[in-house]
Each structure stands twice: as C-alpha cells, then as structure tokens.
C-alpha positions in Angstrom: 0.0 0.0 0.0 1.3 3.4 -0.8 2.0 5.6 2.2 -0.2 8.5 2.9 1.4 11.8 2.3 2.0 13.9 5.4 0.6 17.4 5.3 3.2 20.0 4.5 4.2 21.9 7.5 4.1 25.7 6.9 4.9 28.6 9.1 2.2 29.4 11.6 0.6 32.8 11.1 1.0 35.0 14.2 -2.2 35.9 15.9 -3.5 39.4 15.5 -2.7 41.7 18.3 -5.5 42.6 20.6 -7.2 45.9 19.6 -6.4 48.5 22.1 -9.6 49.4 23.8 -10.5 53.1 23.7 -11.6 54.3 27.0 -14.5 56.7 26.8 -13.9 59.8 28.9 -16.2 59.9 31.9 -18.8 62.6 31.8 -18.2 65.0 34.6 -21.4 65.3 36.6 -21.8 68.4 38.6 -23.3 67.4 41.9 -25.0 70.8 42.3 -27.3 70.1 39.3 -29.6 67.2 40.0 -31.2 65.4 37.0 -35.0 65.7 37.3 -36.7 64.0 34.2 -40.2 65.3 33.5 -43.2 63.1 33.7 -46.0 64.3 31.4 -48.6 61.8 32.7 -52.1 62.9 34.0 -51.8 65.2 37.0 -48.0 65.3 36.7 -45.8 68.0 35.1 -47.2 70.9 33.0 -47.7 69.8 29.4 -45.3 71.2 26.7 -46.6 73.9 24.3 -48.4 72.3 21.3 -50.2 73.5 18.3 -53.8 73.9 19.6 -55.3 75.4 16.4 -57.9 72.6 16.1 -59.2 73.3 19.6 -59.5 77.1 19.4 -63.0 78.5 19.7 -62.9 80.7 16.6 -65.2 83.8 16.3 -68.7 83.1 15.0 -68.1 84.8 11.6 -65.0 82.7 11.0 -66.9 79.5 11.8 -69.8 80.5 9.6 -67.6 81.3 6.6 -65.7 78.0 7.0 -68.9 76.0 7.3 -70.3 77.8 4.3 -67.2 76.9 2.2 -67.5 73.2 3.3 -71.2 73.2 2.5 -70.5 74.6 -1.0 -68.2 71.6 -1.6 -70.6 69.0 -0.1 -73.9 70.1 -1.6 -74.8 69.9 -5.3 -74.6 73.4 -6.6 -77.0 74.3 -9.5 -75.3 75.6 -12.8 -76.7 79.1 -12.4 -74.7 79.5 -9.1 -71.8 77.3 -10.1 -70.9 79.5 -13.0 -69.6 82.1 -10.6 -66.8 79.7 -9.6 -65.4 79.8 -13.1 -63.5 83.0 -13.1 -61.4 84.7 -15.7 -57.8 83.5 -16.0 -55.0 85.5 -14.4 -53.4 86.8 -17.6 -56.6 88.1 -19.2 -57.8 89.6 -15.9 -54.5 91.5 -15.6 -54.9 93.0 -19.1 -58.6 93.9 -18.2 -57.8 95.6 -14.9 -54.9 97.5 -16.6 -57.3 98.8 -19.2 -60.1 99.6 -16.6 -57.6 101.4 -14.4 -57.3 104.2 -17.1 -61.0 104.9 -17.0 -61.6 105.2 -13.2 -64.2 107.9 -12.3 -62.9 111.0 -10.6 -62.7 111.2 -6.8 -64.6 113.8 -4.7 -61.4 115.9 -4.3 -60.8 115.9 -8.1 -64.4 117.0 -8.7 -64.1 119.8 -6.1 -60.9 121.0 -7.7 -62.5 120.9 -11.2 -65.6 122.9 -10.1 -63.4 125.4 -8.2 -61.3 126.0 -11.3 -64.5 126.5 -13.3 -65.9 128.9 -10.7 -62.7 130.9 -10.8 -62.9 131.2 -14.5 -66.5 132.5 -14.2 -65.5 135.0 -11.5 -62.9 136.5 -13.9 -65.8 137.3 -16.3 -65.2 134.5 -18.8 -68.0 132.4 -20.3 -69.1 129.3 -18.3 -67.8 126.4 -20.5 -69.1 123.0 -19.2 -66.4 120.4 -19.1 -66.7 117.5 -21.5 -67.6 114.2 -19.7 -64.6 111.8 -20.1 -65.2 108.1 -20.8 -65.3 106.2 -17.5 -66.3 102.8 -16.3 -69.9 102.6 -15.0 -70.7 100.8 -11.7 -73.8 99.4 -9.9 -76.4 96.9 -10.9 -79.1 99.4 -12.0 -76.7 101.4 -14.2 -75.1 98.3 -15.8 -78.6 96.7 -16.4 -79.7 99.9 -18.3 -76.5 99.9 -20.4 -76.9 96.2 -21.2 -80.6 96.6 -22.1 -79.9 99.6 -24.4 -76.9 97.7 -25.9 -74.5 100.6 -25.0 -72.2 98.4 -22.8 -69.2 97.1 -24.7 -68.3 94.7 -21.9 -69.6 93.7 -18.4 -67.4 92.6 -15.5 -69.1 90.7 -12.6 -67.6 89.9 -9.2 -67.7 86.2 -8.2 -68.3 86.7 -4.5 -71.3 88.9 -4.4 -73.4 88.4 -1.2 -76.3 87.6 -1.6 -75.6 86.1 -5.0 -79.2 86.7 -6.2 -78.2 90.4 -6.9 -76.2 89.4 -10.0 -77.5 85.8 -10.6 -79.5 86.8 -13.7 -77.0 89.2 -15.2 -75.0 86.6 -17.3 -78.2 85.4 -18.9 -79.3 89.0 -19.7 -75.8 89.7 -21.2 -76.0 86.6 -23.4 -79.5 87.4 -24.6 -78.5 91.0 -25.5 -75.3 89.8 -27.1 -73.0 91.8 -24.7 -69.7 90.2 -23.7 -69.5 89.5 -20.0 -66.9 87.9 -17.7 -66.7 86.9 -14.0 -63.6 88.0 -12.1 -62.3 87.3 -8.6 -63.1 89.9 -5.9 -65.8 92.4 -5.4 -63.2 94.4 -3.5 -60.9 94.6 -6.6 -63.9 96.1 -8.6 -64.7 98.4 -5.7 -61.1 99.8 -5.7 -61.5 100.9 -9.3 -64.6 103.0 -8.5 -63.3 104.3 -5.1 -65.5 102.1 -2.9 -65.1 99.2 -0.6 -66.9 96.7 -2.9 -68.7 96.7 -6.2 -71.0 94.0 -7.7 -70.4 94.7 -11.4 -68.9 97.2 -13.8 -69.5 98.1 -17.5 -67.2 99.5 -20.1 -69.3 101.7 -22.4 -66.8 103.9 -24.3 -63.0 103.9 -24.6 -60.5 106.2 -26.3 -59.4 105.2 -29.8 -55.9 104.3 -28.7 -57.3 101.7 -26.3 -59.7 100.0 -28.7 -57.3 97.3 -29.9 -56.6 96.3 -26.3 -60.3 96.2 -25.5 -61.1 94.1 -28.6 -58.4 91.6 -27.6 -59.9 91.2 -24.1 -63.5 91.0 -25.6 -62.4 88.2 -27.9 -61.0 86.2 -25.1 -64.0 86.8 -22.9 -66.5 85.8 -25.6 -64.6 82.5 -26.1 -64.6 81.7 -22.4 -68.2 82.8 -21.5 -70.6 83.9 -24.2 -69.8 81.0 -26.6 -69.7 78.4 -23.8 -73.0 79.4 -22.3 -74.8 76.1 -23.2 -72.0 74.1 -21.6 -71.9 76.3 -18.5 -75.7 76.0 -18.2 -75.5 72.2 -17.8 -72.5 72.0 -15.5 -73.4 71.3 -11.9 -70.9 71.9 -9.0 -70.2 70.6 -5.6 -70.8 66.9 -4.5 -67.2 66.6 -3.2 -67.3 64.4 -0.1 -64.9 64.7 2.9 -61.8 62.5 3.4 -63.6 60.2 5.9 -66.6 59.7 3.6 -64.4 59.0 0.6 -62.4 56.4 2.6 -65.6 54.7 3.7 -66.9 54.5 0.1 -63.6 53.2 -1.1 -63.6 50.5 1.6 -67.1 49.4 0.6 -66.2 49.3 -3.0 -63.1 47.2 -2.3 -65.1 44.7 -0.2 -67.7 44.4 -3.0 -64.9 43.8 -5.6 -63.3 41.2 -3.4 -66.7 39.4 -2.9 -67.4 39.5 -6.6 -63.9 38.0 -7.3 -64.4 35.2 -4.8 -67.8 34.3 -6.5 -66.2 34.2 -9.9 -63.6 31.6 -8.8 
C-alpha cells in the first residue's frame, strides 16, 4: 500500500494583536445640578406647548364662513350659481384691470378742484364752459342693467363673491340674450377699488379712447370664447358633490369589499 502523504508543515501565522480598547472619557457630573426628568402623565408636570389650532374656539363669523365653504363643496350646486366659480384666467384679468384702471371715475377731491377752477374762470368774467364728460367705467347693478338693455355696454365685468348672489345671478343670462360680452372675475373688493368704494358687484365699459380699442377688442375676444360662446356648456355643468376624506375612505372601503366578494364568487 502506498504511504499516505504527510501534510506539509508551513509557518504558523502570528495571531492578530488585541485591539487597544479606547476608554471613553467619563462625563463629569456636577453634583450641584440634580437630574430631574419630567413626567407628562395625567396630573404630573405641566404639558409642553403644542399647536392647539384645532381646539381654538374661533369667532362666529370665522366658523360661519368656513362651514359655508365646506357646504358649497358637499352640496350639489346648480349651474346658475356654479358659473360664478369659473373666473377669468389671471393673464386676461391682468390686461382687463390694466385697461379699466385708465377709466376710473374722478374722486370727490378731483371733482371739487375741477368745479373750483370752473368757478374761478367765471369770477374772472369768462363764459361758463361746461367740461366734457370723459369716458369712465360705470358701476352698480341698475346702471349696468340699463346699459346692457340699451346695448350701450361694450363689456360687463361681474364679481364672483357677491353676497347675496341673487343680486347678479340673472346678469350673465341677460348679457348673453342681448349679445353683450361678460366675464366673471375674482373679488368684489378689486372692482370696488376701481370706483373708489369698498366693494362693487359689477362694472360696465361703455366707451374707450381710440388708442385703447385694440386692447379692448383683444380682451373682448378672449371673454367671448370663455363665457358667451360656452353658455350652453356652463348651463349644464353642476358643481359641488365633493365628499370629505372620511366619507371617501368609507366609500372606497365598501367598493373594495364588493370587488373582493365578486372576485371570490367568480372563482
């Protein structure tokens, strides 16, 4: 029998030296300051400051306007009211307000100064020449209605947040019937600022200077496309019906359960 080969003897590998242990420096504790951990259990330490916005008792007008906004989302809103949520786009609205800003009516101070100058001219013995009425934007529901019915209004601008909404609810239908371009913009306060008031329901542009006609025609074209020509579509489009997060989650859960039950029956 052949002899079994002995395993070759090699040099033994030296064991790795022990890693030198790093000694963490001891934290020096000052005996004067005793550690007192807080306990935020019931009847224990005072609670830390938290965001308590949800638990604040808000003023009644704040609660009412928030509840109203939620109701407008939940309830089905008829098309005649829902159309006021479709406001003019920002770019066109900027061009429109820039144009209307040129035709703001005079303030009381400006009127007094004009009449004073006219009186001074008369006192000097000159003939009384009545000042020519400049083209200005007309405000107020009654004035705008008269202009629309007589087809003198070149364009009507309505605020989206008139309260009560019944004041201007019928105005889009009248404008469409009389063939007057109309648009709905955000903010009765923005319209009010143009005519030196707090708020304003609607404005009408009746006349403009010849140099501003191209700008007005451009805005009118955009407005007609968005409102007058889409009237039939707007008339059928309901709003609201948006449920809250909890209701949506509950409906989704029921639908998932129904789908799972149907899938098990199919197998």
